[in-house]
N, CA, C and O atoms as CSV, one atom per row, in Angstrom:
chain,resi,resn,atom,element,x,y,z
A,1,MET,N,N,-10.079,11.649,8.776
A,1,MET,CA,C,-9.943,11.298,7.585
A,1,MET,C,C,-8.700,11.130,7.213
A,1,MET,O,O,-8.486,10.156,6.492
A,2,ALA,N,N,-7.548,12.008,7.588
A,2,ALA,CA,C,-6.530,12.077,6.922
A,2,ALA,C,C,-5.796,10.511,7.645
A,2,ALA,O,O,-4.691,10.262,7.163
A,3,HIS,N,N,-6.156,9.774,8.412
A,3,HIS,CA,C,-5.221,8.466,8.831
A,3,HIS,C,C,-5.615,7.665,7.342
A,3,HIS,O,O,-4.966,7.084,6.472
A,4,TYR,N,N,-7.152,8.004,7.594
A,4,TYR,CA,C,-7.778,6.819,6.244
A,4,TYR,C,C,-7.234,6.970,4.797
A,4,TYR,O,O,-7.274,6.012,4.024
A,5,ASN,N,N,-6.600,8.473,4.341
A,5,ASN,CA,C,-6.026,8.808,3.416
A,5,ASN,C,C,-4.847,8.021,3.660
A,5,ASN,O,O,-4.520,7.080,2.937
A,6,LYS,N,N,-4.313,8.337,4.504
A,6,LYS,CA,C,-2.624,7.592,4.155
A,6,LYS,C,C,-2.619,6.540,4.375
A,6,LYS,O,O,-1.571,6.015,3.997
A,7,GLY,N,N,-3.314,5.862,4.844
A,7,GLY,CA,C,-3.580,4.202,4.467
A,7,GLY,C,C,-3.982,3.524,3.568
A,7,GLY,O,O,-3.600,2.369,3.386
A,8,ALA,N,N,-5.165,4.366,2.556
A,8,ALA,CA,C,-5.556,3.988,1.380
A,8,ALA,C,C,-4.504,4.572,0.318
A,8,ALA,O,O,-4.703,4.079,-0.792
A,9,ASN,N,N,-3.532,5.406,0.345
A,9,ASN,CA,C,-2.739,5.672,-0.443
A,9,ASN,C,C,-1.273,4.855,-0.305
A,9,ASN,O,O,-0.404,4.774,-1.174
A,10,ALA,N,N,-1.258,4.281,1.031
A,10,ALA,CA,C,0.009,3.167,0.945
A,10,ALA,C,C,-0.537,1.932,-0.108
A,10,ALA,O,O,0.042,1.494,-1.102
A,11,GLU,N,N,-1.535,1.628,0.325
A,11,GLU,CA,C,-2.529,0.498,-0.388
A,11,GLU,C,C,-2.283,0.422,-1.996
A,11,GLU,O,O,-1.866,-0.503,-2.693
A,12,ARG,N,N,-2.615,1.473,-2.255
A,12,ARG,CA,C,-2.703,2.096,-3.497
A,12,ARG,C,C,-0.956,1.992,-4.223
A,12,ARG,O,O,-0.533,1.364,-5.194
A,13,GLU,N,N,-0.528,2.567,-3.607
A,13,GLU,CA,C,1.147,2.303,-3.502
A,13,GLU,C,C,1.401,0.744,-3.862
A,13,GLU,O,O,1.528,0.407,-5.039
A,14,LEU,N,N,1.455,0.002,-3.027
A,14,LEU,CA,C,1.679,-1.500,-3.257
A,14,LEU,C,C,0.870,-2.390,-3.773
A,14,LEU,O,O,1.013,-3.612,-3.781
A,15,LEU,N,N,-0.166,-1.626,-4.296
A,15,LEU,CA,C,-1.314,-2.358,-5.767
A,15,LEU,C,C,-0.201,-2.078,-6.634
A,15,LEU,O,O,0.335,-3.052,-7.162
A,16,LYS,N,N,0.344,-0.677,-6.932
A,16,LYS,CA,C,1.043,-0.784,-8.410
A,16,LYS,C,C,2.305,-1.651,-8.466
A,16,LYS,O,O,2.760,-2.366,-9.359
A,17,ILE,N,N,2.752,-1.343,-7.157
A,17,ILE,CA,C,4.139,-2.138,-7.271
A,17,ILE,C,C,4.074,-3.545,-7.353
A,17,ILE,O,O,5.126,-4.088,-7.690
A,18,ILE,N,N,2.834,-4.474,-7.067
A,18,ILE,CA,C,2.350,-5.735,-7.456
A,18,ILE,C,C,1.805,-6.143,-8.990
A,18,ILE,O,O,1.787,-7.200,-9.621
A,19,TYR,N,N,1.370,-4.773,-9.271
A,19,TYR,CA,C,0.552,-5.064,-10.609
A,19,TYR,C,C,1.963,-4.735,-11.441
A,19,TYR,O,O,2.077,-5.487,-12.408
A,20,ASP,N,N,2.955,-3.881,-11.306
A,20,ASP,CA,C,3.790,-3.750,-12.234
A,20,ASP,C,C,4.864,-4.984,-12.286
A,20,ASP,O,O,5.819,-5.041,-13.061
A,21,ASN,N,N,4.457,-6.111,-11.147
A,21,ASN,CA,C,5.474,-7.190,-11.325
A,21,ASN,C,C,4.667,-8.346,-12.069
A,21,ASN,O,O,5.064,-9.510,-12.109
A,22,GLY,N,N,3.389,-7.852,-12.703
A,22,GLY,CA,C,3.114,-9.061,-13.152
A,22,GLY,C,C,1.977,-9.967,-12.534
A,22,GLY,O,O,1.877,-11.187,-12.660
A,23,PHE,N,N,0.989,-8.961,-11.712
A,23,PHE,CA,C,0.268,-9.891,-10.905
A,23,PHE,C,C,-1.197,-8.856,-11.221
A,23,PHE,O,O,-1.253,-7.628,-11.293
A,24,GLY,N,N,-2.163,-9.757,-11.348
A,24,GLY,CA,C,-3.550,-9.139,-11.456
A,24,GLY,C,C,-3.615,-8.954,-10.053
A,24,GLY,O,O,-3.030,-9.821,-9.405
A,25,CYS,N,N,-4.265,-7.901,-9.309
A,25,CYS,CA,C,-4.668,-7.508,-8.338
A,25,CYS,C,C,-5.428,-6.490,-7.940
A,25,CYS,O,O,-5.560,-5.427,-8.547
A,26,VAL,N,N,-6.101,-6.891,-6.596
A,26,VAL,CA,C,-7.411,-5.740,-6.347
A,26,VAL,C,C,-7.097,-4.960,-5.177
A,26,VAL,O,O,-6.111,-5.334,-4.543
A,27,ARG,N,N,-7.787,-3.863,-4.719
A,27,ARG,CA,C,-7.746,-3.344,-3.521
A,27,ARG,C,C,-9.011,-3.504,-3.177
A,27,ARG,O,O,-9.929,-3.292,-3.969
A,28,ILE,N,N,-9.217,-3.964,-1.739
A,28,ILE,CA,C,-10.843,-4.052,-1.289
A,28,ILE,C,C,-10.938,-3.082,-0.369
A,28,ILE,O,O,-10.729,-3.314,0.822
A,29,ALA,N,N,-11.272,-1.861,-0.842
A,29,ALA,CA,C,-11.174,-0.291,0.206
A,29,ALA,C,C,-12.461,-0.947,1.016
A,29,ALA,O,O,-13.260,-1.816,0.666
A,30,GLY,N,N,-12.368,-0.356,1.964
A,30,GLY,CA,C,-13.053,-0.591,3.214
A,30,GLY,C,C,-12.980,-1.601,4.155
A,30,GLY,O,O,-13.522,-1.636,5.259
A,31,SER,N,N,-11.983,-2.743,3.420
A,31,SER,CA,C,-11.861,-4.097,4.174
A,31,SER,C,C,-12.138,-4.138,5.367
A,31,SER,O,O,-13.121,-4.809,5.681
A,32,GLY,N,N,-11.582,-3.631,6.131
A,32,GLY,CA,C,-11.935,-3.323,7.479
A,32,GLY,C,C,-13.157,-3.078,8.282
A,32,GLY,O,O,-13.439,-3.236,9.470
A,33,ALA,N,N,-13.866,-2.586,7.113
A,33,ALA,CA,C,-15.353,-2.012,7.468
A,33,ALA,C,C,-16.288,-3.046,6.873
A,33,ALA,O,O,-17.477,-2.748,6.764
A,34,THR,N,N,-15.903,-4.107,6.521
A,34,THR,CA,C,-17.446,-5.113,6.014
A,34,THR,C,C,-17.541,-6.116,7.125
A,34,THR,O,O,-16.785,-6.465,8.031
A,35,ILE,N,N,-18.960,-6.512,6.655
A,35,ILE,CA,C,-19.112,-7.471,7.272
A,35,ILE,C,C,-18.488,-8.965,7.442
A,35,ILE,O,O,-18.535,-9.716,8.417
A,36,LEU,N,N,-17.744,-9.185,5.857
A,36,LEU,CA,C,-17.596,-10.401,5.898
A,36,LEU,C,C,-15.812,-9.953,6.017
A,36,LEU,O,O,-15.380,-8.912,5.521
A,37,PRO,N,N,-14.970,-10.921,6.735
A,37,PRO,CA,C,-13.352,-10.336,6.894
A,37,PRO,C,C,-12.689,-10.928,5.266
A,37,PRO,O,O,-12.808,-11.940,4.575
A,38,SER,N,N,-11.945,-9.593,5.195
A,38,SER,CA,C,-10.767,-9.504,3.815
A,38,SER,C,C,-10.503,-8.800,4.010
A,38,SER,O,O,-10.951,-7.785,4.544
A,39,PRO,N,N,-8.790,-9.436,3.238
A,39,PRO,CA,C,-7.534,-8.322,3.196
A,39,PRO,C,C,-7.474,-7.115,2.459
A,39,PRO,O,O,-8.458,-6.928,1.744
A,40,ASP,N,N,-6.697,-6.344,2.436
A,40,ASP,CA,C,-6.740,-5.040,2.061
A,40,ASP,C,C,-6.225,-5.324,0.432
A,40,ASP,O,O,-6.592,-4.614,-0.503
A,41,ILE,N,N,-5.540,-6.201,0.326
A,41,ILE,CA,C,-4.923,-6.483,-1.340
A,41,ILE,C,C,-4.699,-8.220,-1.313
A,41,ILE,O,O,-4.116,-8.981,-0.540
A,42,VAL,N,N,-5.531,-8.414,-2.653
A,42,VAL,CA,C,-5.386,-9.704,-3.129
A,42,VAL,C,C,-4.828,-9.644,-4.512
A,42,VAL,O,O,-5.298,-8.916,-5.387
A,43,ALA,N,N,-3.650,-10.559,-4.699
A,43,ALA,CA,C,-2.711,-10.524,-6.087
A,43,ALA,C,C,-2.820,-12.254,-6.497
A,43,ALA,O,O,-3.026,-13.310,-5.898
A,44,LEU,N,N,-2.583,-11.864,-7.693
A,44,LEU,CA,C,-2.949,-13.208,-8.281
A,44,LEU,C,C,-1.911,-13.482,-9.679
A,44,LEU,O,O,-1.738,-12.660,-10.579
A,45,SER,N,N,-1.372,-14.660,-9.607
A,45,SER,CA,C,-0.482,-14.936,-10.960
A,45,SER,C,C,-1.003,-16.244,-11.079
A,45,SER,O,O,-1.798,-16.725,-10.271
A,46,PRO,N,N,-0.408,-17.035,-12.432
A,46,PRO,CA,C,-0.284,-18.324,-12.548
A,46,PRO,C,C,-0.101,-19.063,-11.050
A,46,PRO,O,O,-0.769,-19.846,-10.374
A,47,LYS,N,N,0.969,-18.486,-10.937
A,47,LYS,CA,C,1.849,-19.490,-9.782
A,47,LYS,C,C,1.558,-18.921,-8.401
A,47,LYS,O,O,1.807,-19.654,-7.445
A,48,LYS,N,N,1.110,-17.824,-8.197
A,48,LYS,CA,C,0.623,-17.778,-6.823
A,48,LYS,C,C,-0.313,-16.701,-6.227
A,48,LYS,O,O,-0.731,-15.844,-7.005
A,49,LYS,N,N,-0.665,-16.656,-4.999
A,49,LYS,CA,C,-1.881,-16.328,-4.647
A,49,LYS,C,C,-1.518,-15.829,-3.268
A,49,LYS,O,O,-1.302,-16.620,-2.350
A,50,ILE,N,N,-1.450,-14.530,-3.121
A,50,ILE,CA,C,-1.014,-13.917,-2.166
A,50,ILE,C,C,-2.296,-12.653,-1.987
A,50,ILE,O,O,-2.717,-11.966,-2.918
A,51,SER,N,N,-2.791,-12.569,-0.439
A,51,SER,CA,C,-3.114,-11.679,0.127
A,51,SER,C,C,-2.495,-10.615,1.027
A,51,SER,O,O,-1.719,-11.119,1.839
A,52,PHE,N,N,-2.632,-9.040,1.139
A,52,PHE,CA,C,-1.909,-8.495,1.905
A,52,PHE,C,C,-2.799,-7.607,2.557
A,52,PHE,O,O,-3.668,-6.907,2.037
A,53,GLU,N,N,-2.354,-7.759,4.283
A,53,GLU,CA,C,-3.282,-6.629,5.161
A,53,GLU,C,C,-2.397,-5.390,5.365
A,53,GLU,O,O,-1.490,-5.385,6.197
A,54,CYS,N,N,-2.688,-4.342,4.585
A,54,CYS,CA,C,-1.783,-2.966,4.954
A,54,CYS,C,C,-1.729,-2.252,5.955
A,54,CYS,O,O,-2.814,-2.116,6.520
A,55,LYS,N,N,-0.565,-1.546,6.564
A,55,LYS,CA,C,-0.688,-0.732,7.570
A,55,LYS,C,C,0.406,-0.074,7.382
A,55,LYS,O,O,1.515,-0.529,7.103
A,56,ALA,N,N,0.042,1.171,7.562
A,56,ALA,CA,C,0.927,2.302,7.176
A,56,ALA,C,C,1.161,3.242,8.471
A,56,ALA,O,O,0.890,4.439,8.374
A,57,TRP,N,N,1.695,2.679,9.758
A,57,TRP,CA,C,2.228,3.256,10.862
A,57,TRP,C,C,2.946,3.715,11.053
A,57,TRP,O,O,3.894,3.341,10.363
A,58,ASN,N,N,3.312,4.928,12.093
A,58,ASN,CA,C,4.666,5.224,12.089
A,58,ASN,C,C,5.138,5.033,13.834
A,58,ASN,O,O,5.102,5.986,14.612
A,59,SER,N,N,5.460,3.987,14.139
A,59,SER,CA,C,5.305,3.819,15.592
A,59,SER,C,C,6.325,2.439,15.894
A,59,SER,O,O,6.624,1.714,14.945
A,60,ASN,N,N,6.696,2.219,16.921
A,60,ASN,CA,C,7.885,0.908,17.386
A,60,ASN,C,C,7.288,0.203,17.400
A,60,ASN,O,O,7.932,-0.841,17.296
A,61,TYR,N,N,5.740,-0.071,17.514
A,61,TYR,CA,C,5.263,-1.652,17.387
A,61,TYR,C,C,3.898,-1.132,16.236
A,61,TYR,O,O,3.406,-0.049,15.918
A,62,LEU,N,N,3.694,-2.386,15.918
A,62,LEU,CA,C,2.230,-2.723,15.212
A,62,LEU,C,C,1.977,-3.439,15.789
A,62,LEU,O,O,2.788,-4.319,16.076
A,63,ASN,N,N,0.411,-3.430,16.376
A,63,ASN,CA,C,-0.526,-3.974,17.089
A,63,ASN,C,C,-1.642,-4.734,15.767
A,63,ASN,O,O,-1.844,-4.006,14.796
A,64,ILE,N,N,-2.232,-5.956,15.763
A,64,ILE,CA,C,-3.059,-6.309,15.357
A,64,ILE,C,C,-3.815,-7.025,16.239
A,64,ILE,O,O,-3.330,-7.924,16.926
A,65,SER,N,N,-5.304,-6.605,16.290
A,65,SER,CA,C,-6.308,-7.138,17.378
A,65,SER,C,C,-6.283,-8.780,16.748
A,65,SER,O,O,-6.069,-9.177,15.602
A,66,ILE,N,N,-6.609,-9.558,18.066
A,66,ILE,CA,C,-6.684,-10.818,17.963
A,66,ILE,C,C,-8.034,-11.304,16.581
A,66,ILE,O,O,-7.860,-11.941,15.542
A,67,GLU,N,N,-9.009,-10.833,17.014
A,67,GLU,CA,C,-9.783,-11.125,16.113
A,67,GLU,C,C,-9.162,-10.902,14.654
A,67,GLU,O,O,-9.230,-11.766,13.780
A,68,GLN,N,N,-8.642,-9.842,14.506
A,68,GLN,CA,C,-8.743,-9.529,12.533
A,68,GLN,C,C,-7.247,-10.421,12.455
A,68,GLN,O,O,-6.744,-10.724,11.374
A,69,MET,N,N,-6.804,-10.680,13.415
A,69,MET,CA,C,-5.631,-12.067,12.744
A,69,MET,C,C,-6.471,-13.490,12.817
A,69,MET,O,O,-6.254,-14.492,12.136
A,70,ALA,N,N,-7.111,-13.374,13.453
A,70,ALA,CA,C,-7.561,-14.747,13.251
A,70,ALA,C,C,-8.582,-14.638,12.114
A,70,ALA,O,O,-8.880,-15.741,11.656
A,71,GLU,N,N,-9.124,-13.719,11.608
A,71,GLU,CA,C,-9.624,-13.322,10.193
A,71,GLU,C,C,-8.815,-13.226,9.168
A,71,GLU,O,O,-9.204,-13.723,8.111
A,72,LEU,N,N,-7.777,-12.712,9.204
A,72,LEU,CA,C,-6.832,-12.760,7.840
A,72,LEU,C,C,-6.218,-14.437,8.033
A,72,LEU,O,O,-5.773,-14.872,6.971
A,73,ILE,N,N,-6.130,-15.439,9.234
A,73,ILE,CA,C,-5.695,-16.622,8.562
A,73,ILE,C,C,-6.639,-17.028,8.026
A,73,ILE,O,O,-6.591,-17.171,6.804
A,74,LYS,N,N,-7.627,-17.302,8.626
A,74,LYS,CA,C,-9.059,-17.990,8.236
A,74,LYS,C,C,-9.212,-17.430,6.590
A,74,LYS,O,O,-9.457,-18.230,5.688
A,75,TRP,N,N,-9.085,-16.381,6.408
A,75,TRP,CA,C,-9.082,-15.597,4.507
A,75,TRP,C,C,-8.396,-16.389,4.047
A,75,TRP,O,O,-8.796,-17.231,3.243
A,76,GLY,N,N,-6.567,-16.238,4.680
A,76,GLY,CA,C,-5.787,-17.499,3.849
A,76,GLY,C,C,-6.643,-18.996,3.398
A,76,GLY,O,O,-7.026,-19.459,2.323
A,77,GLU,N,N,-6.708,-19.474,4.905
A,77,GLU,CA,C,-7.355,-20.889,4.643
A,77,GLU,C,C,-8.208,-21.276,3.496
A,77,GLU,O,O,-8.005,-22.045,2.557
A,78,ILE,N,N,-9.508,-20.321,3.920
A,78,ILE,CA,C,-10.461,-20.286,2.757
A,78,ILE,C,C,-10.253,-20.300,1.216
A,78,ILE,O,O,-10.667,-21.183,0.465
A,79,SER,N,N,-9.348,-18.870,0.749
A,79,SER,CA,C,-9.022,-18.661,-0.380
A,79,SER,C,C,-7.913,-19.396,-0.691
A,79,SER,O,O,-7.787,-19.494,-1.912
A,80,GLY,N,N,-7.022,-19.975,-0.041
A,80,GLY,CA,C,-5.778,-20.849,-0.441
A,80,GLY,C,C,-4.511,-19.435,-0.785
A,80,GLY,O,O,-3.552,-19.628,-1.533
A,81,THR,N,N,-4.710,-18.370,-0.233
A,81,THR,CA,C,-3.738,-17.434,-0.457
A,81,THR,C,C,-2.452,-17.042,0.756
A,81,THR,O,O,-2.748,-17.184,1.942
A,82,GLU,N,N,-1.807,-16.818,0.585
A,82,GLU,CA,C,-0.609,-16.960,1.578
A,82,GLU,C,C,-0.796,-15.239,1.990
A,82,GLU,O,O,-1.116,-14.289,1.276
A,83,ILE,N,N,-0.519,-15.298,3.158
A,83,ILE,CA,C,-1.111,-14.149,4.119
A,83,ILE,C,C,0.076,-13.179,4.664
A,83,ILE,O,O,0.803,-13.681,5.520
A,84,PHE,N,N,0.337,-11.908,4.281
A,84,PHE,CA,C,1.173,-10.944,4.528
A,84,PHE,C,C,0.647,-9.545,5.400
A,84,PHE,O,O,-0.390,-8.903,5.229
A,85,ILE,N,N,1.446,-9.382,6.120
A,85,ILE,CA,C,0.928,-8.095,6.639
A,85,ILE,C,C,2.228,-7.271,5.966
A,85,ILE,O,O,3.438,-7.478,5.879
A,86,ALA,N,N,1.057,-5.951,5.430
A,86,ALA,CA,C,2.658,-5.004,4.950
A,86,ALA,C,C,2.236,-4.373,5.791
A,86,ALA,O,O,1.057,-4.226,6.112
A,87,TRP,N,N,3.387,-3.822,6.346
A,87,TRP,CA,C,3.779,-2.729,7.258
A,87,TRP,C,C,4.489,-1.606,6.370
A,87,TRP,O,O,5.496,-2.049,5.818
A,88,LYS,N,N,4.222,-0.278,6.096
A,88,LYS,CA,C,4.837,0.683,5.909
A,88,LYS,C,C,5.170,1.982,6.377
A,88,LYS,O,O,4.388,2.931,6.433
A,89,MET,N,N,6.448,1.980,6.733
A,89,MET,CA,C,6.964,2.894,7.843
A,89,MET,C,C,7.615,4.149,7.176
A,89,MET,O,O,8.015,3.921,6.034
A,90,PRO,N,N,7.760,5.075,7.505
A,90,PRO,CA,C,8.087,6.302,6.822
A,90,PRO,C,C,9.786,6.482,6.835
A,90,PRO,O,O,10.568,6.497,7.786
A,91,ASN,N,N,9.980,6.592,5.584
A,91,ASN,CA,C,11.254,6.834,5.306
A,91,ASN,C,C,11.984,5.530,5.431
A,91,ASN,O,O,13.198,5.364,5.319
A,92,LYS,N,N,11.034,4.600,5.687
A,92,LYS,CA,C,11.817,2.774,5.746
A,92,LYS,C,C,11.374,2.074,4.663
A,92,LYS,O,O,12.117,1.172,4.277
A,93,GLY,N,N,10.260,2.274,4.017
A,93,GLY,CA,C,9.520,1.236,3.080
A,93,GLY,C,C,8.895,0.472,3.682
A,93,GLY,O,O,8.555,0.445,4.864
A,94,TRP,N,N,8.674,-0.385,2.606
A,94,TRP,CA,C,7.449,-1.346,3.332
A,94,TRP,C,C,8.365,-2.602,3.848
A,94,TRP,O,O,9.455,-2.823,3.320
A,95,PHE,N,N,7.814,-3.472,4.994
A,95,PHE,CA,C,8.047,-4.498,5.479
A,95,PHE,C,C,6.934,-5.617,5.539
A,95,PHE,O,O,5.772,-5.580,5.943
A,96,PHE,N,N,7.695,-6.614,4.999
A,96,PHE,CA,C,6.244,-7.523,5.272
A,96,PHE,C,C,6.412,-8.748,5.792
A,96,PHE,O,O,7.432,-9.405,5.583
A,97,LEU,N,N,5.329,-9.200,6.585
A,97,LEU,CA,C,5.272,-10.139,7.148
A,97,LEU,C,C,4.292,-11.083,7.751
A,97,LEU,O,O,3.137,-10.824,8.086
A,98,LYS,N,N,4.919,-12.207,7.839
A,98,LYS,CA,C,3.952,-13.533,8.336
A,98,LYS,C,C,2.816,-13.109,9.701
A,98,LYS,O,O,3.164,-12.377,10.627
A,99,PRO,N,N,1.978,-13.486,9.631
A,99,PRO,CA,C,1.152,-13.827,10.640
A,99,PRO,C,C,2.117,-14.354,12.087
A,99,PRO,O,O,2.024,-13.796,13.180
A,100,GLU,N,N,2.747,-15.172,11.885
A,100,GLU,CA,C,3.648,-16.244,12.643
A,100,GLU,C,C,4.821,-15.289,13.256
A,100,GLU,O,O,5.215,-15.600,14.380
A,101,HIS,N,N,5.502,-13.994,12.536
A,101,HIS,CA,C,6.117,-13.529,13.077
A,101,HIS,C,C,6.186,-12.603,14.282
A,101,HIS,O,O,7.115,-12.192,14.977
A,102,PHE,N,N,4.482,-12.368,14.278
A,102,PHE,CA,C,3.655,-11.558,15.664
A,102,PHE,C,C,3.523,-12.418,16.872
A,102,PHE,O,O,3.191,-13.604,16.864
A,103,ALA,N,N,3.890,-11.516,18.165
A,103,ALA,CA,C,4.041,-11.965,19.149
A,103,ALA,C,C,2.443,-12.043,19.867
A,103,ALA,O,O,2.034,-10.907,20.110
A,104,ARG,N,N,1.608,-12.978,20.196
A,104,ARG,CA,C,0.429,-12.774,21.195
A,104,ARG,C,C,0.563,-12.332,22.003
A,104,ARG,O,O,1.378,-12.867,22.754
A,105,LYS,N,N,-0.051,-11.149,22.446
A,105,LYS,CA,C,-0.250,-10.156,23.548
A,105,LYS,C,C,-1.778,-10.527,24.213
A,105,LYS,O,O,-2.415,-11.333,23.534
A,106,PRO,N,N,-2.435,-10.049,25.434
A,106,PRO,CA,C,-3.604,-10.461,25.972
A,106,PRO,C,C,-4.441,-9.670,25.051
A,106,PRO,O,O,-5.536,-10.225,24.968
A,107,LYS,N,N,-4.380,-8.491,24.244
A,107,LYS,CA,C,-5.536,-7.787,23.521
A,107,LYS,C,C,-4.726,-7.884,22.100
A,107,LYS,O,O,-5.601,-7.607,21.280
A,108,SER,N,N,-3.844,-8.065,21.574
A,108,SER,CA,C,-3.361,-8.510,20.538
A,108,SER,C,C,-2.200,-9.360,20.123
A,108,SER,O,O,-1.438,-9.998,20.849
A,109,TYR,N,N,-2.211,-9.228,18.581
A,109,TYR,CA,C,-0.907,-9.561,17.756
A,109,TYR,C,C,0.252,-8.458,17.985
A,109,TYR,O,O,-0.080,-7.296,17.753
A,110,ALA,N,N,1.348,-8.654,18.342
A,110,ALA,CA,C,2.365,-7.083,18.205
A,110,ALA,C,C,3.556,-8.000,17.480
A,110,ALA,O,O,3.767,-9.189,17.237
A,111,ILE,N,N,4.295,-6.524,17.259
A,111,ILE,CA,C,5.658,-7.077,16.835
A,111,ILE,C,C,6.467,-5.432,16.634
A,111,ILE,O,O,5.986,-4.442,16.082
A,112,SER,N,N,7.554,-5.548,17.158
A,112,SER,CA,C,8.049,-4.307,16.992
A,112,SER,C,C,8.881,-3.819,16.066
A,112,SER,O,O,9.286,-4.592,15.198
A,113,ARG,N,N,9.299,-2.444,16.065
A,113,ARG,CA,C,9.859,-2.018,14.614
A,113,ARG,C,C,11.700,-2.997,14.272
A,113,ARG,O,O,12.215,-3.366,13.216
A,114,LYS,N,N,12.135,-3.088,15.610
A,114,LYS,CA,C,13.329,-3.621,15.239
A,114,LYS,C,C,12.709,-5.198,14.991
A,114,LYS,O,O,12.954,-5.610,13.857
A,115,GLU,N,N,12.104,-5.953,15.680
A,115,GLU,CA,C,11.544,-7.203,15.097
A,115,GLU,C,C,11.468,-7.407,13.775
A,115,GLU,O,O,12.187,-8.227,13.203
A,116,ALA,N,N,10.475,-6.582,13.097
A,116,ALA,CA,C,10.202,-6.399,11.883
A,116,ALA,C,C,11.162,-6.305,11.052
A,116,ALA,O,O,11.050,-6.979,10.028
A,117,PHE,N,N,12.446,-5.417,11.230
A,117,PHE,CA,C,13.370,-5.471,10.497
A,117,PHE,C,C,14.163,-6.517,10.278
A,117,PHE,O,O,14.610,-6.678,9.142
A,118,LYS,N,N,14.507,-7.475,11.375
A,118,LYS,CA,C,14.736,-8.491,11.207
A,118,LYS,C,C,13.919,-9.599,10.478
A,118,LYS,O,O,14.599,-10.329,9.756
A,119,ARG,N,N,12.377,-9.898,10.543
A,119,ARG,CA,C,11.942,-10.857,9.777
A,119,ARG,C,C,11.564,-10.592,8.725
A,119,ARG,O,O,11.482,-11.404,7.804
A,120,SER,N,N,11.269,-9.426,8.666
A,120,SER,CA,C,10.434,-8.893,6.755
A,120,SER,C,C,11.037,-9.601,5.816
A,120,SER,O,O,12.251,-9.443,5.679
A,121,GLN,N,N,10.369,-10.480,5.014
A,121,GLN,CA,C,10.757,-10.911,3.725
A,121,GLN,C,C,10.941,-9.944,2.769
A,121,GLN,O,O,10.526,-8.787,2.848
A,122,ASN,N,N,11.534,-10.401,1.909
A,122,ASN,CA,C,12.097,-9.262,0.452
A,122,ASN,C,C,10.753,-9.250,-0.596
A,122,ASN,O,O,10.799,-10.382,-1.077
A,123,LEU,N,N,9.869,-8.729,-1.050
A,123,LEU,CA,C,9.125,-8.654,-1.763
A,123,LEU,C,C,8.895,-9.627,-3.020
A,123,LEU,O,O,7.876,-10.254,-3.311
A,124,ASN,N,N,10.325,-9.565,-3.786
A,124,ASN,CA,C,10.885,-10.404,-4.905
A,124,ASN,C,C,10.750,-11.469,-4.552
A,124,ASN,O,O,10.100,-12.165,-5.332
A,125,VAL,N,N,11.260,-12.175,-3.236
A,125,VAL,CA,C,10.848,-13.147,-3.039
A,125,VAL,C,C,9.993,-13.661,-2.941
A,125,VAL,O,O,9.945,-14.827,-3.335
A,126,ILE,N,N,8.652,-12.907,-2.240
A,126,ILE,CA,C,7.276,-13.395,-2.232
A,126,ILE,C,C,6.659,-13.342,-3.231
A,126,ILE,O,O,5.839,-14.240,-3.418
A,127,LEU,N,N,6.829,-12.180,-4.345
A,127,LEU,CA,C,6.231,-12.687,-5.485
A,127,LEU,C,C,6.347,-13.534,-6.063
A,127,LEU,O,O,5.405,-14.002,-6.704
A,128,GLY,N,N,7.731,-14.137,-6.059
A,128,GLY,CA,C,8.363,-15.495,-7.095
A,128,GLY,C,C,9.306,-14.764,-7.897
A,128,GLY,O,O,9.625,-15.341,-8.937
A,129,LYS,N,N,9.810,-13.697,-7.694
A,129,LYS,CA,C,10.697,-13.310,-8.892
A,129,LYS,C,C,12.225,-13.432,-8.514
A,129,LYS,O,O,13.045,-13.133,-9.382
A,130,GLN,N,N,12.608,-13.800,-7.424
A,130,GLN,CA,C,13.615,-13.868,-6.836
A,130,GLN,C,C,13.531,-15.665,-5.646
A,130,GLN,O,O,12.699,-15.805,-4.750
A,131,ALA,N,N,14.498,-16.645,-5.982
A,131,ALA,CA,C,14.135,-17.853,-5.641
A,131,ALA,C,C,14.614,-17.657,-3.864
A,131,ALA,O,O,13.933,-18.109,-2.944
A,132,VAL,N,N,15.704,-17.015,-3.708
A,132,VAL,CA,C,16.349,-16.846,-2.107
A,132,VAL,C,C,17.275,-15.292,-2.083
A,132,VAL,O,O,17.752,-14.680,-3.038
A,133,LEU,N,N,17.296,-15.049,-1.009
A,133,LEU,CA,C,18.077,-13.638,-1.095
A,133,LEU,C,C,19.411,-14.005,-1.370
A,133,LEU,O,O,19.965,-15.069,-1.093
A,134,ARG,N,N,20.035,-12.653,-2.154
A,134,ARG,CA,C,21.425,-12.816,-2.497
A,134,ARG,C,C,22.050,-12.763,-1.030
A,134,ARG,O,O,21.310,-12.503,-0.081
A,135,GLU,N,N,23.681,-13.056,-0.803
A,135,GLU,CA,C,23.834,-12.612,0.205
A,135,GLU,C,C,25.108,-11.455,-0.260
A,135,GLU,O,O,25.604,-10.710,0.585
């Protein structure tokens, strides 16, 4: 139960950040346990539609099952939302990754912490608050 609480708390934290940035958003509690595939958070504004799958792992790698990744991609296609995997790392914050940033392995899609640091996209850019990262 502690692992569920950590994940749910992380989802609620991200939900508040997104809401505070002017998006209508919902958290889909138990999204991984429902019959129909769905992300953890859906965020909507007049200009953007984004879905987030949230993970709060303290690990050197993040793995997502092949089935879950396929469901997320399909959800994005059906809903017209842009899909991000939001990885919260202790003492490092949030890292926002696209499905294509993950490498396909025999049983899952995976990304290393080091690769996530390189590939992560800025939330302000994702939300349309900043056009490009400033150098």
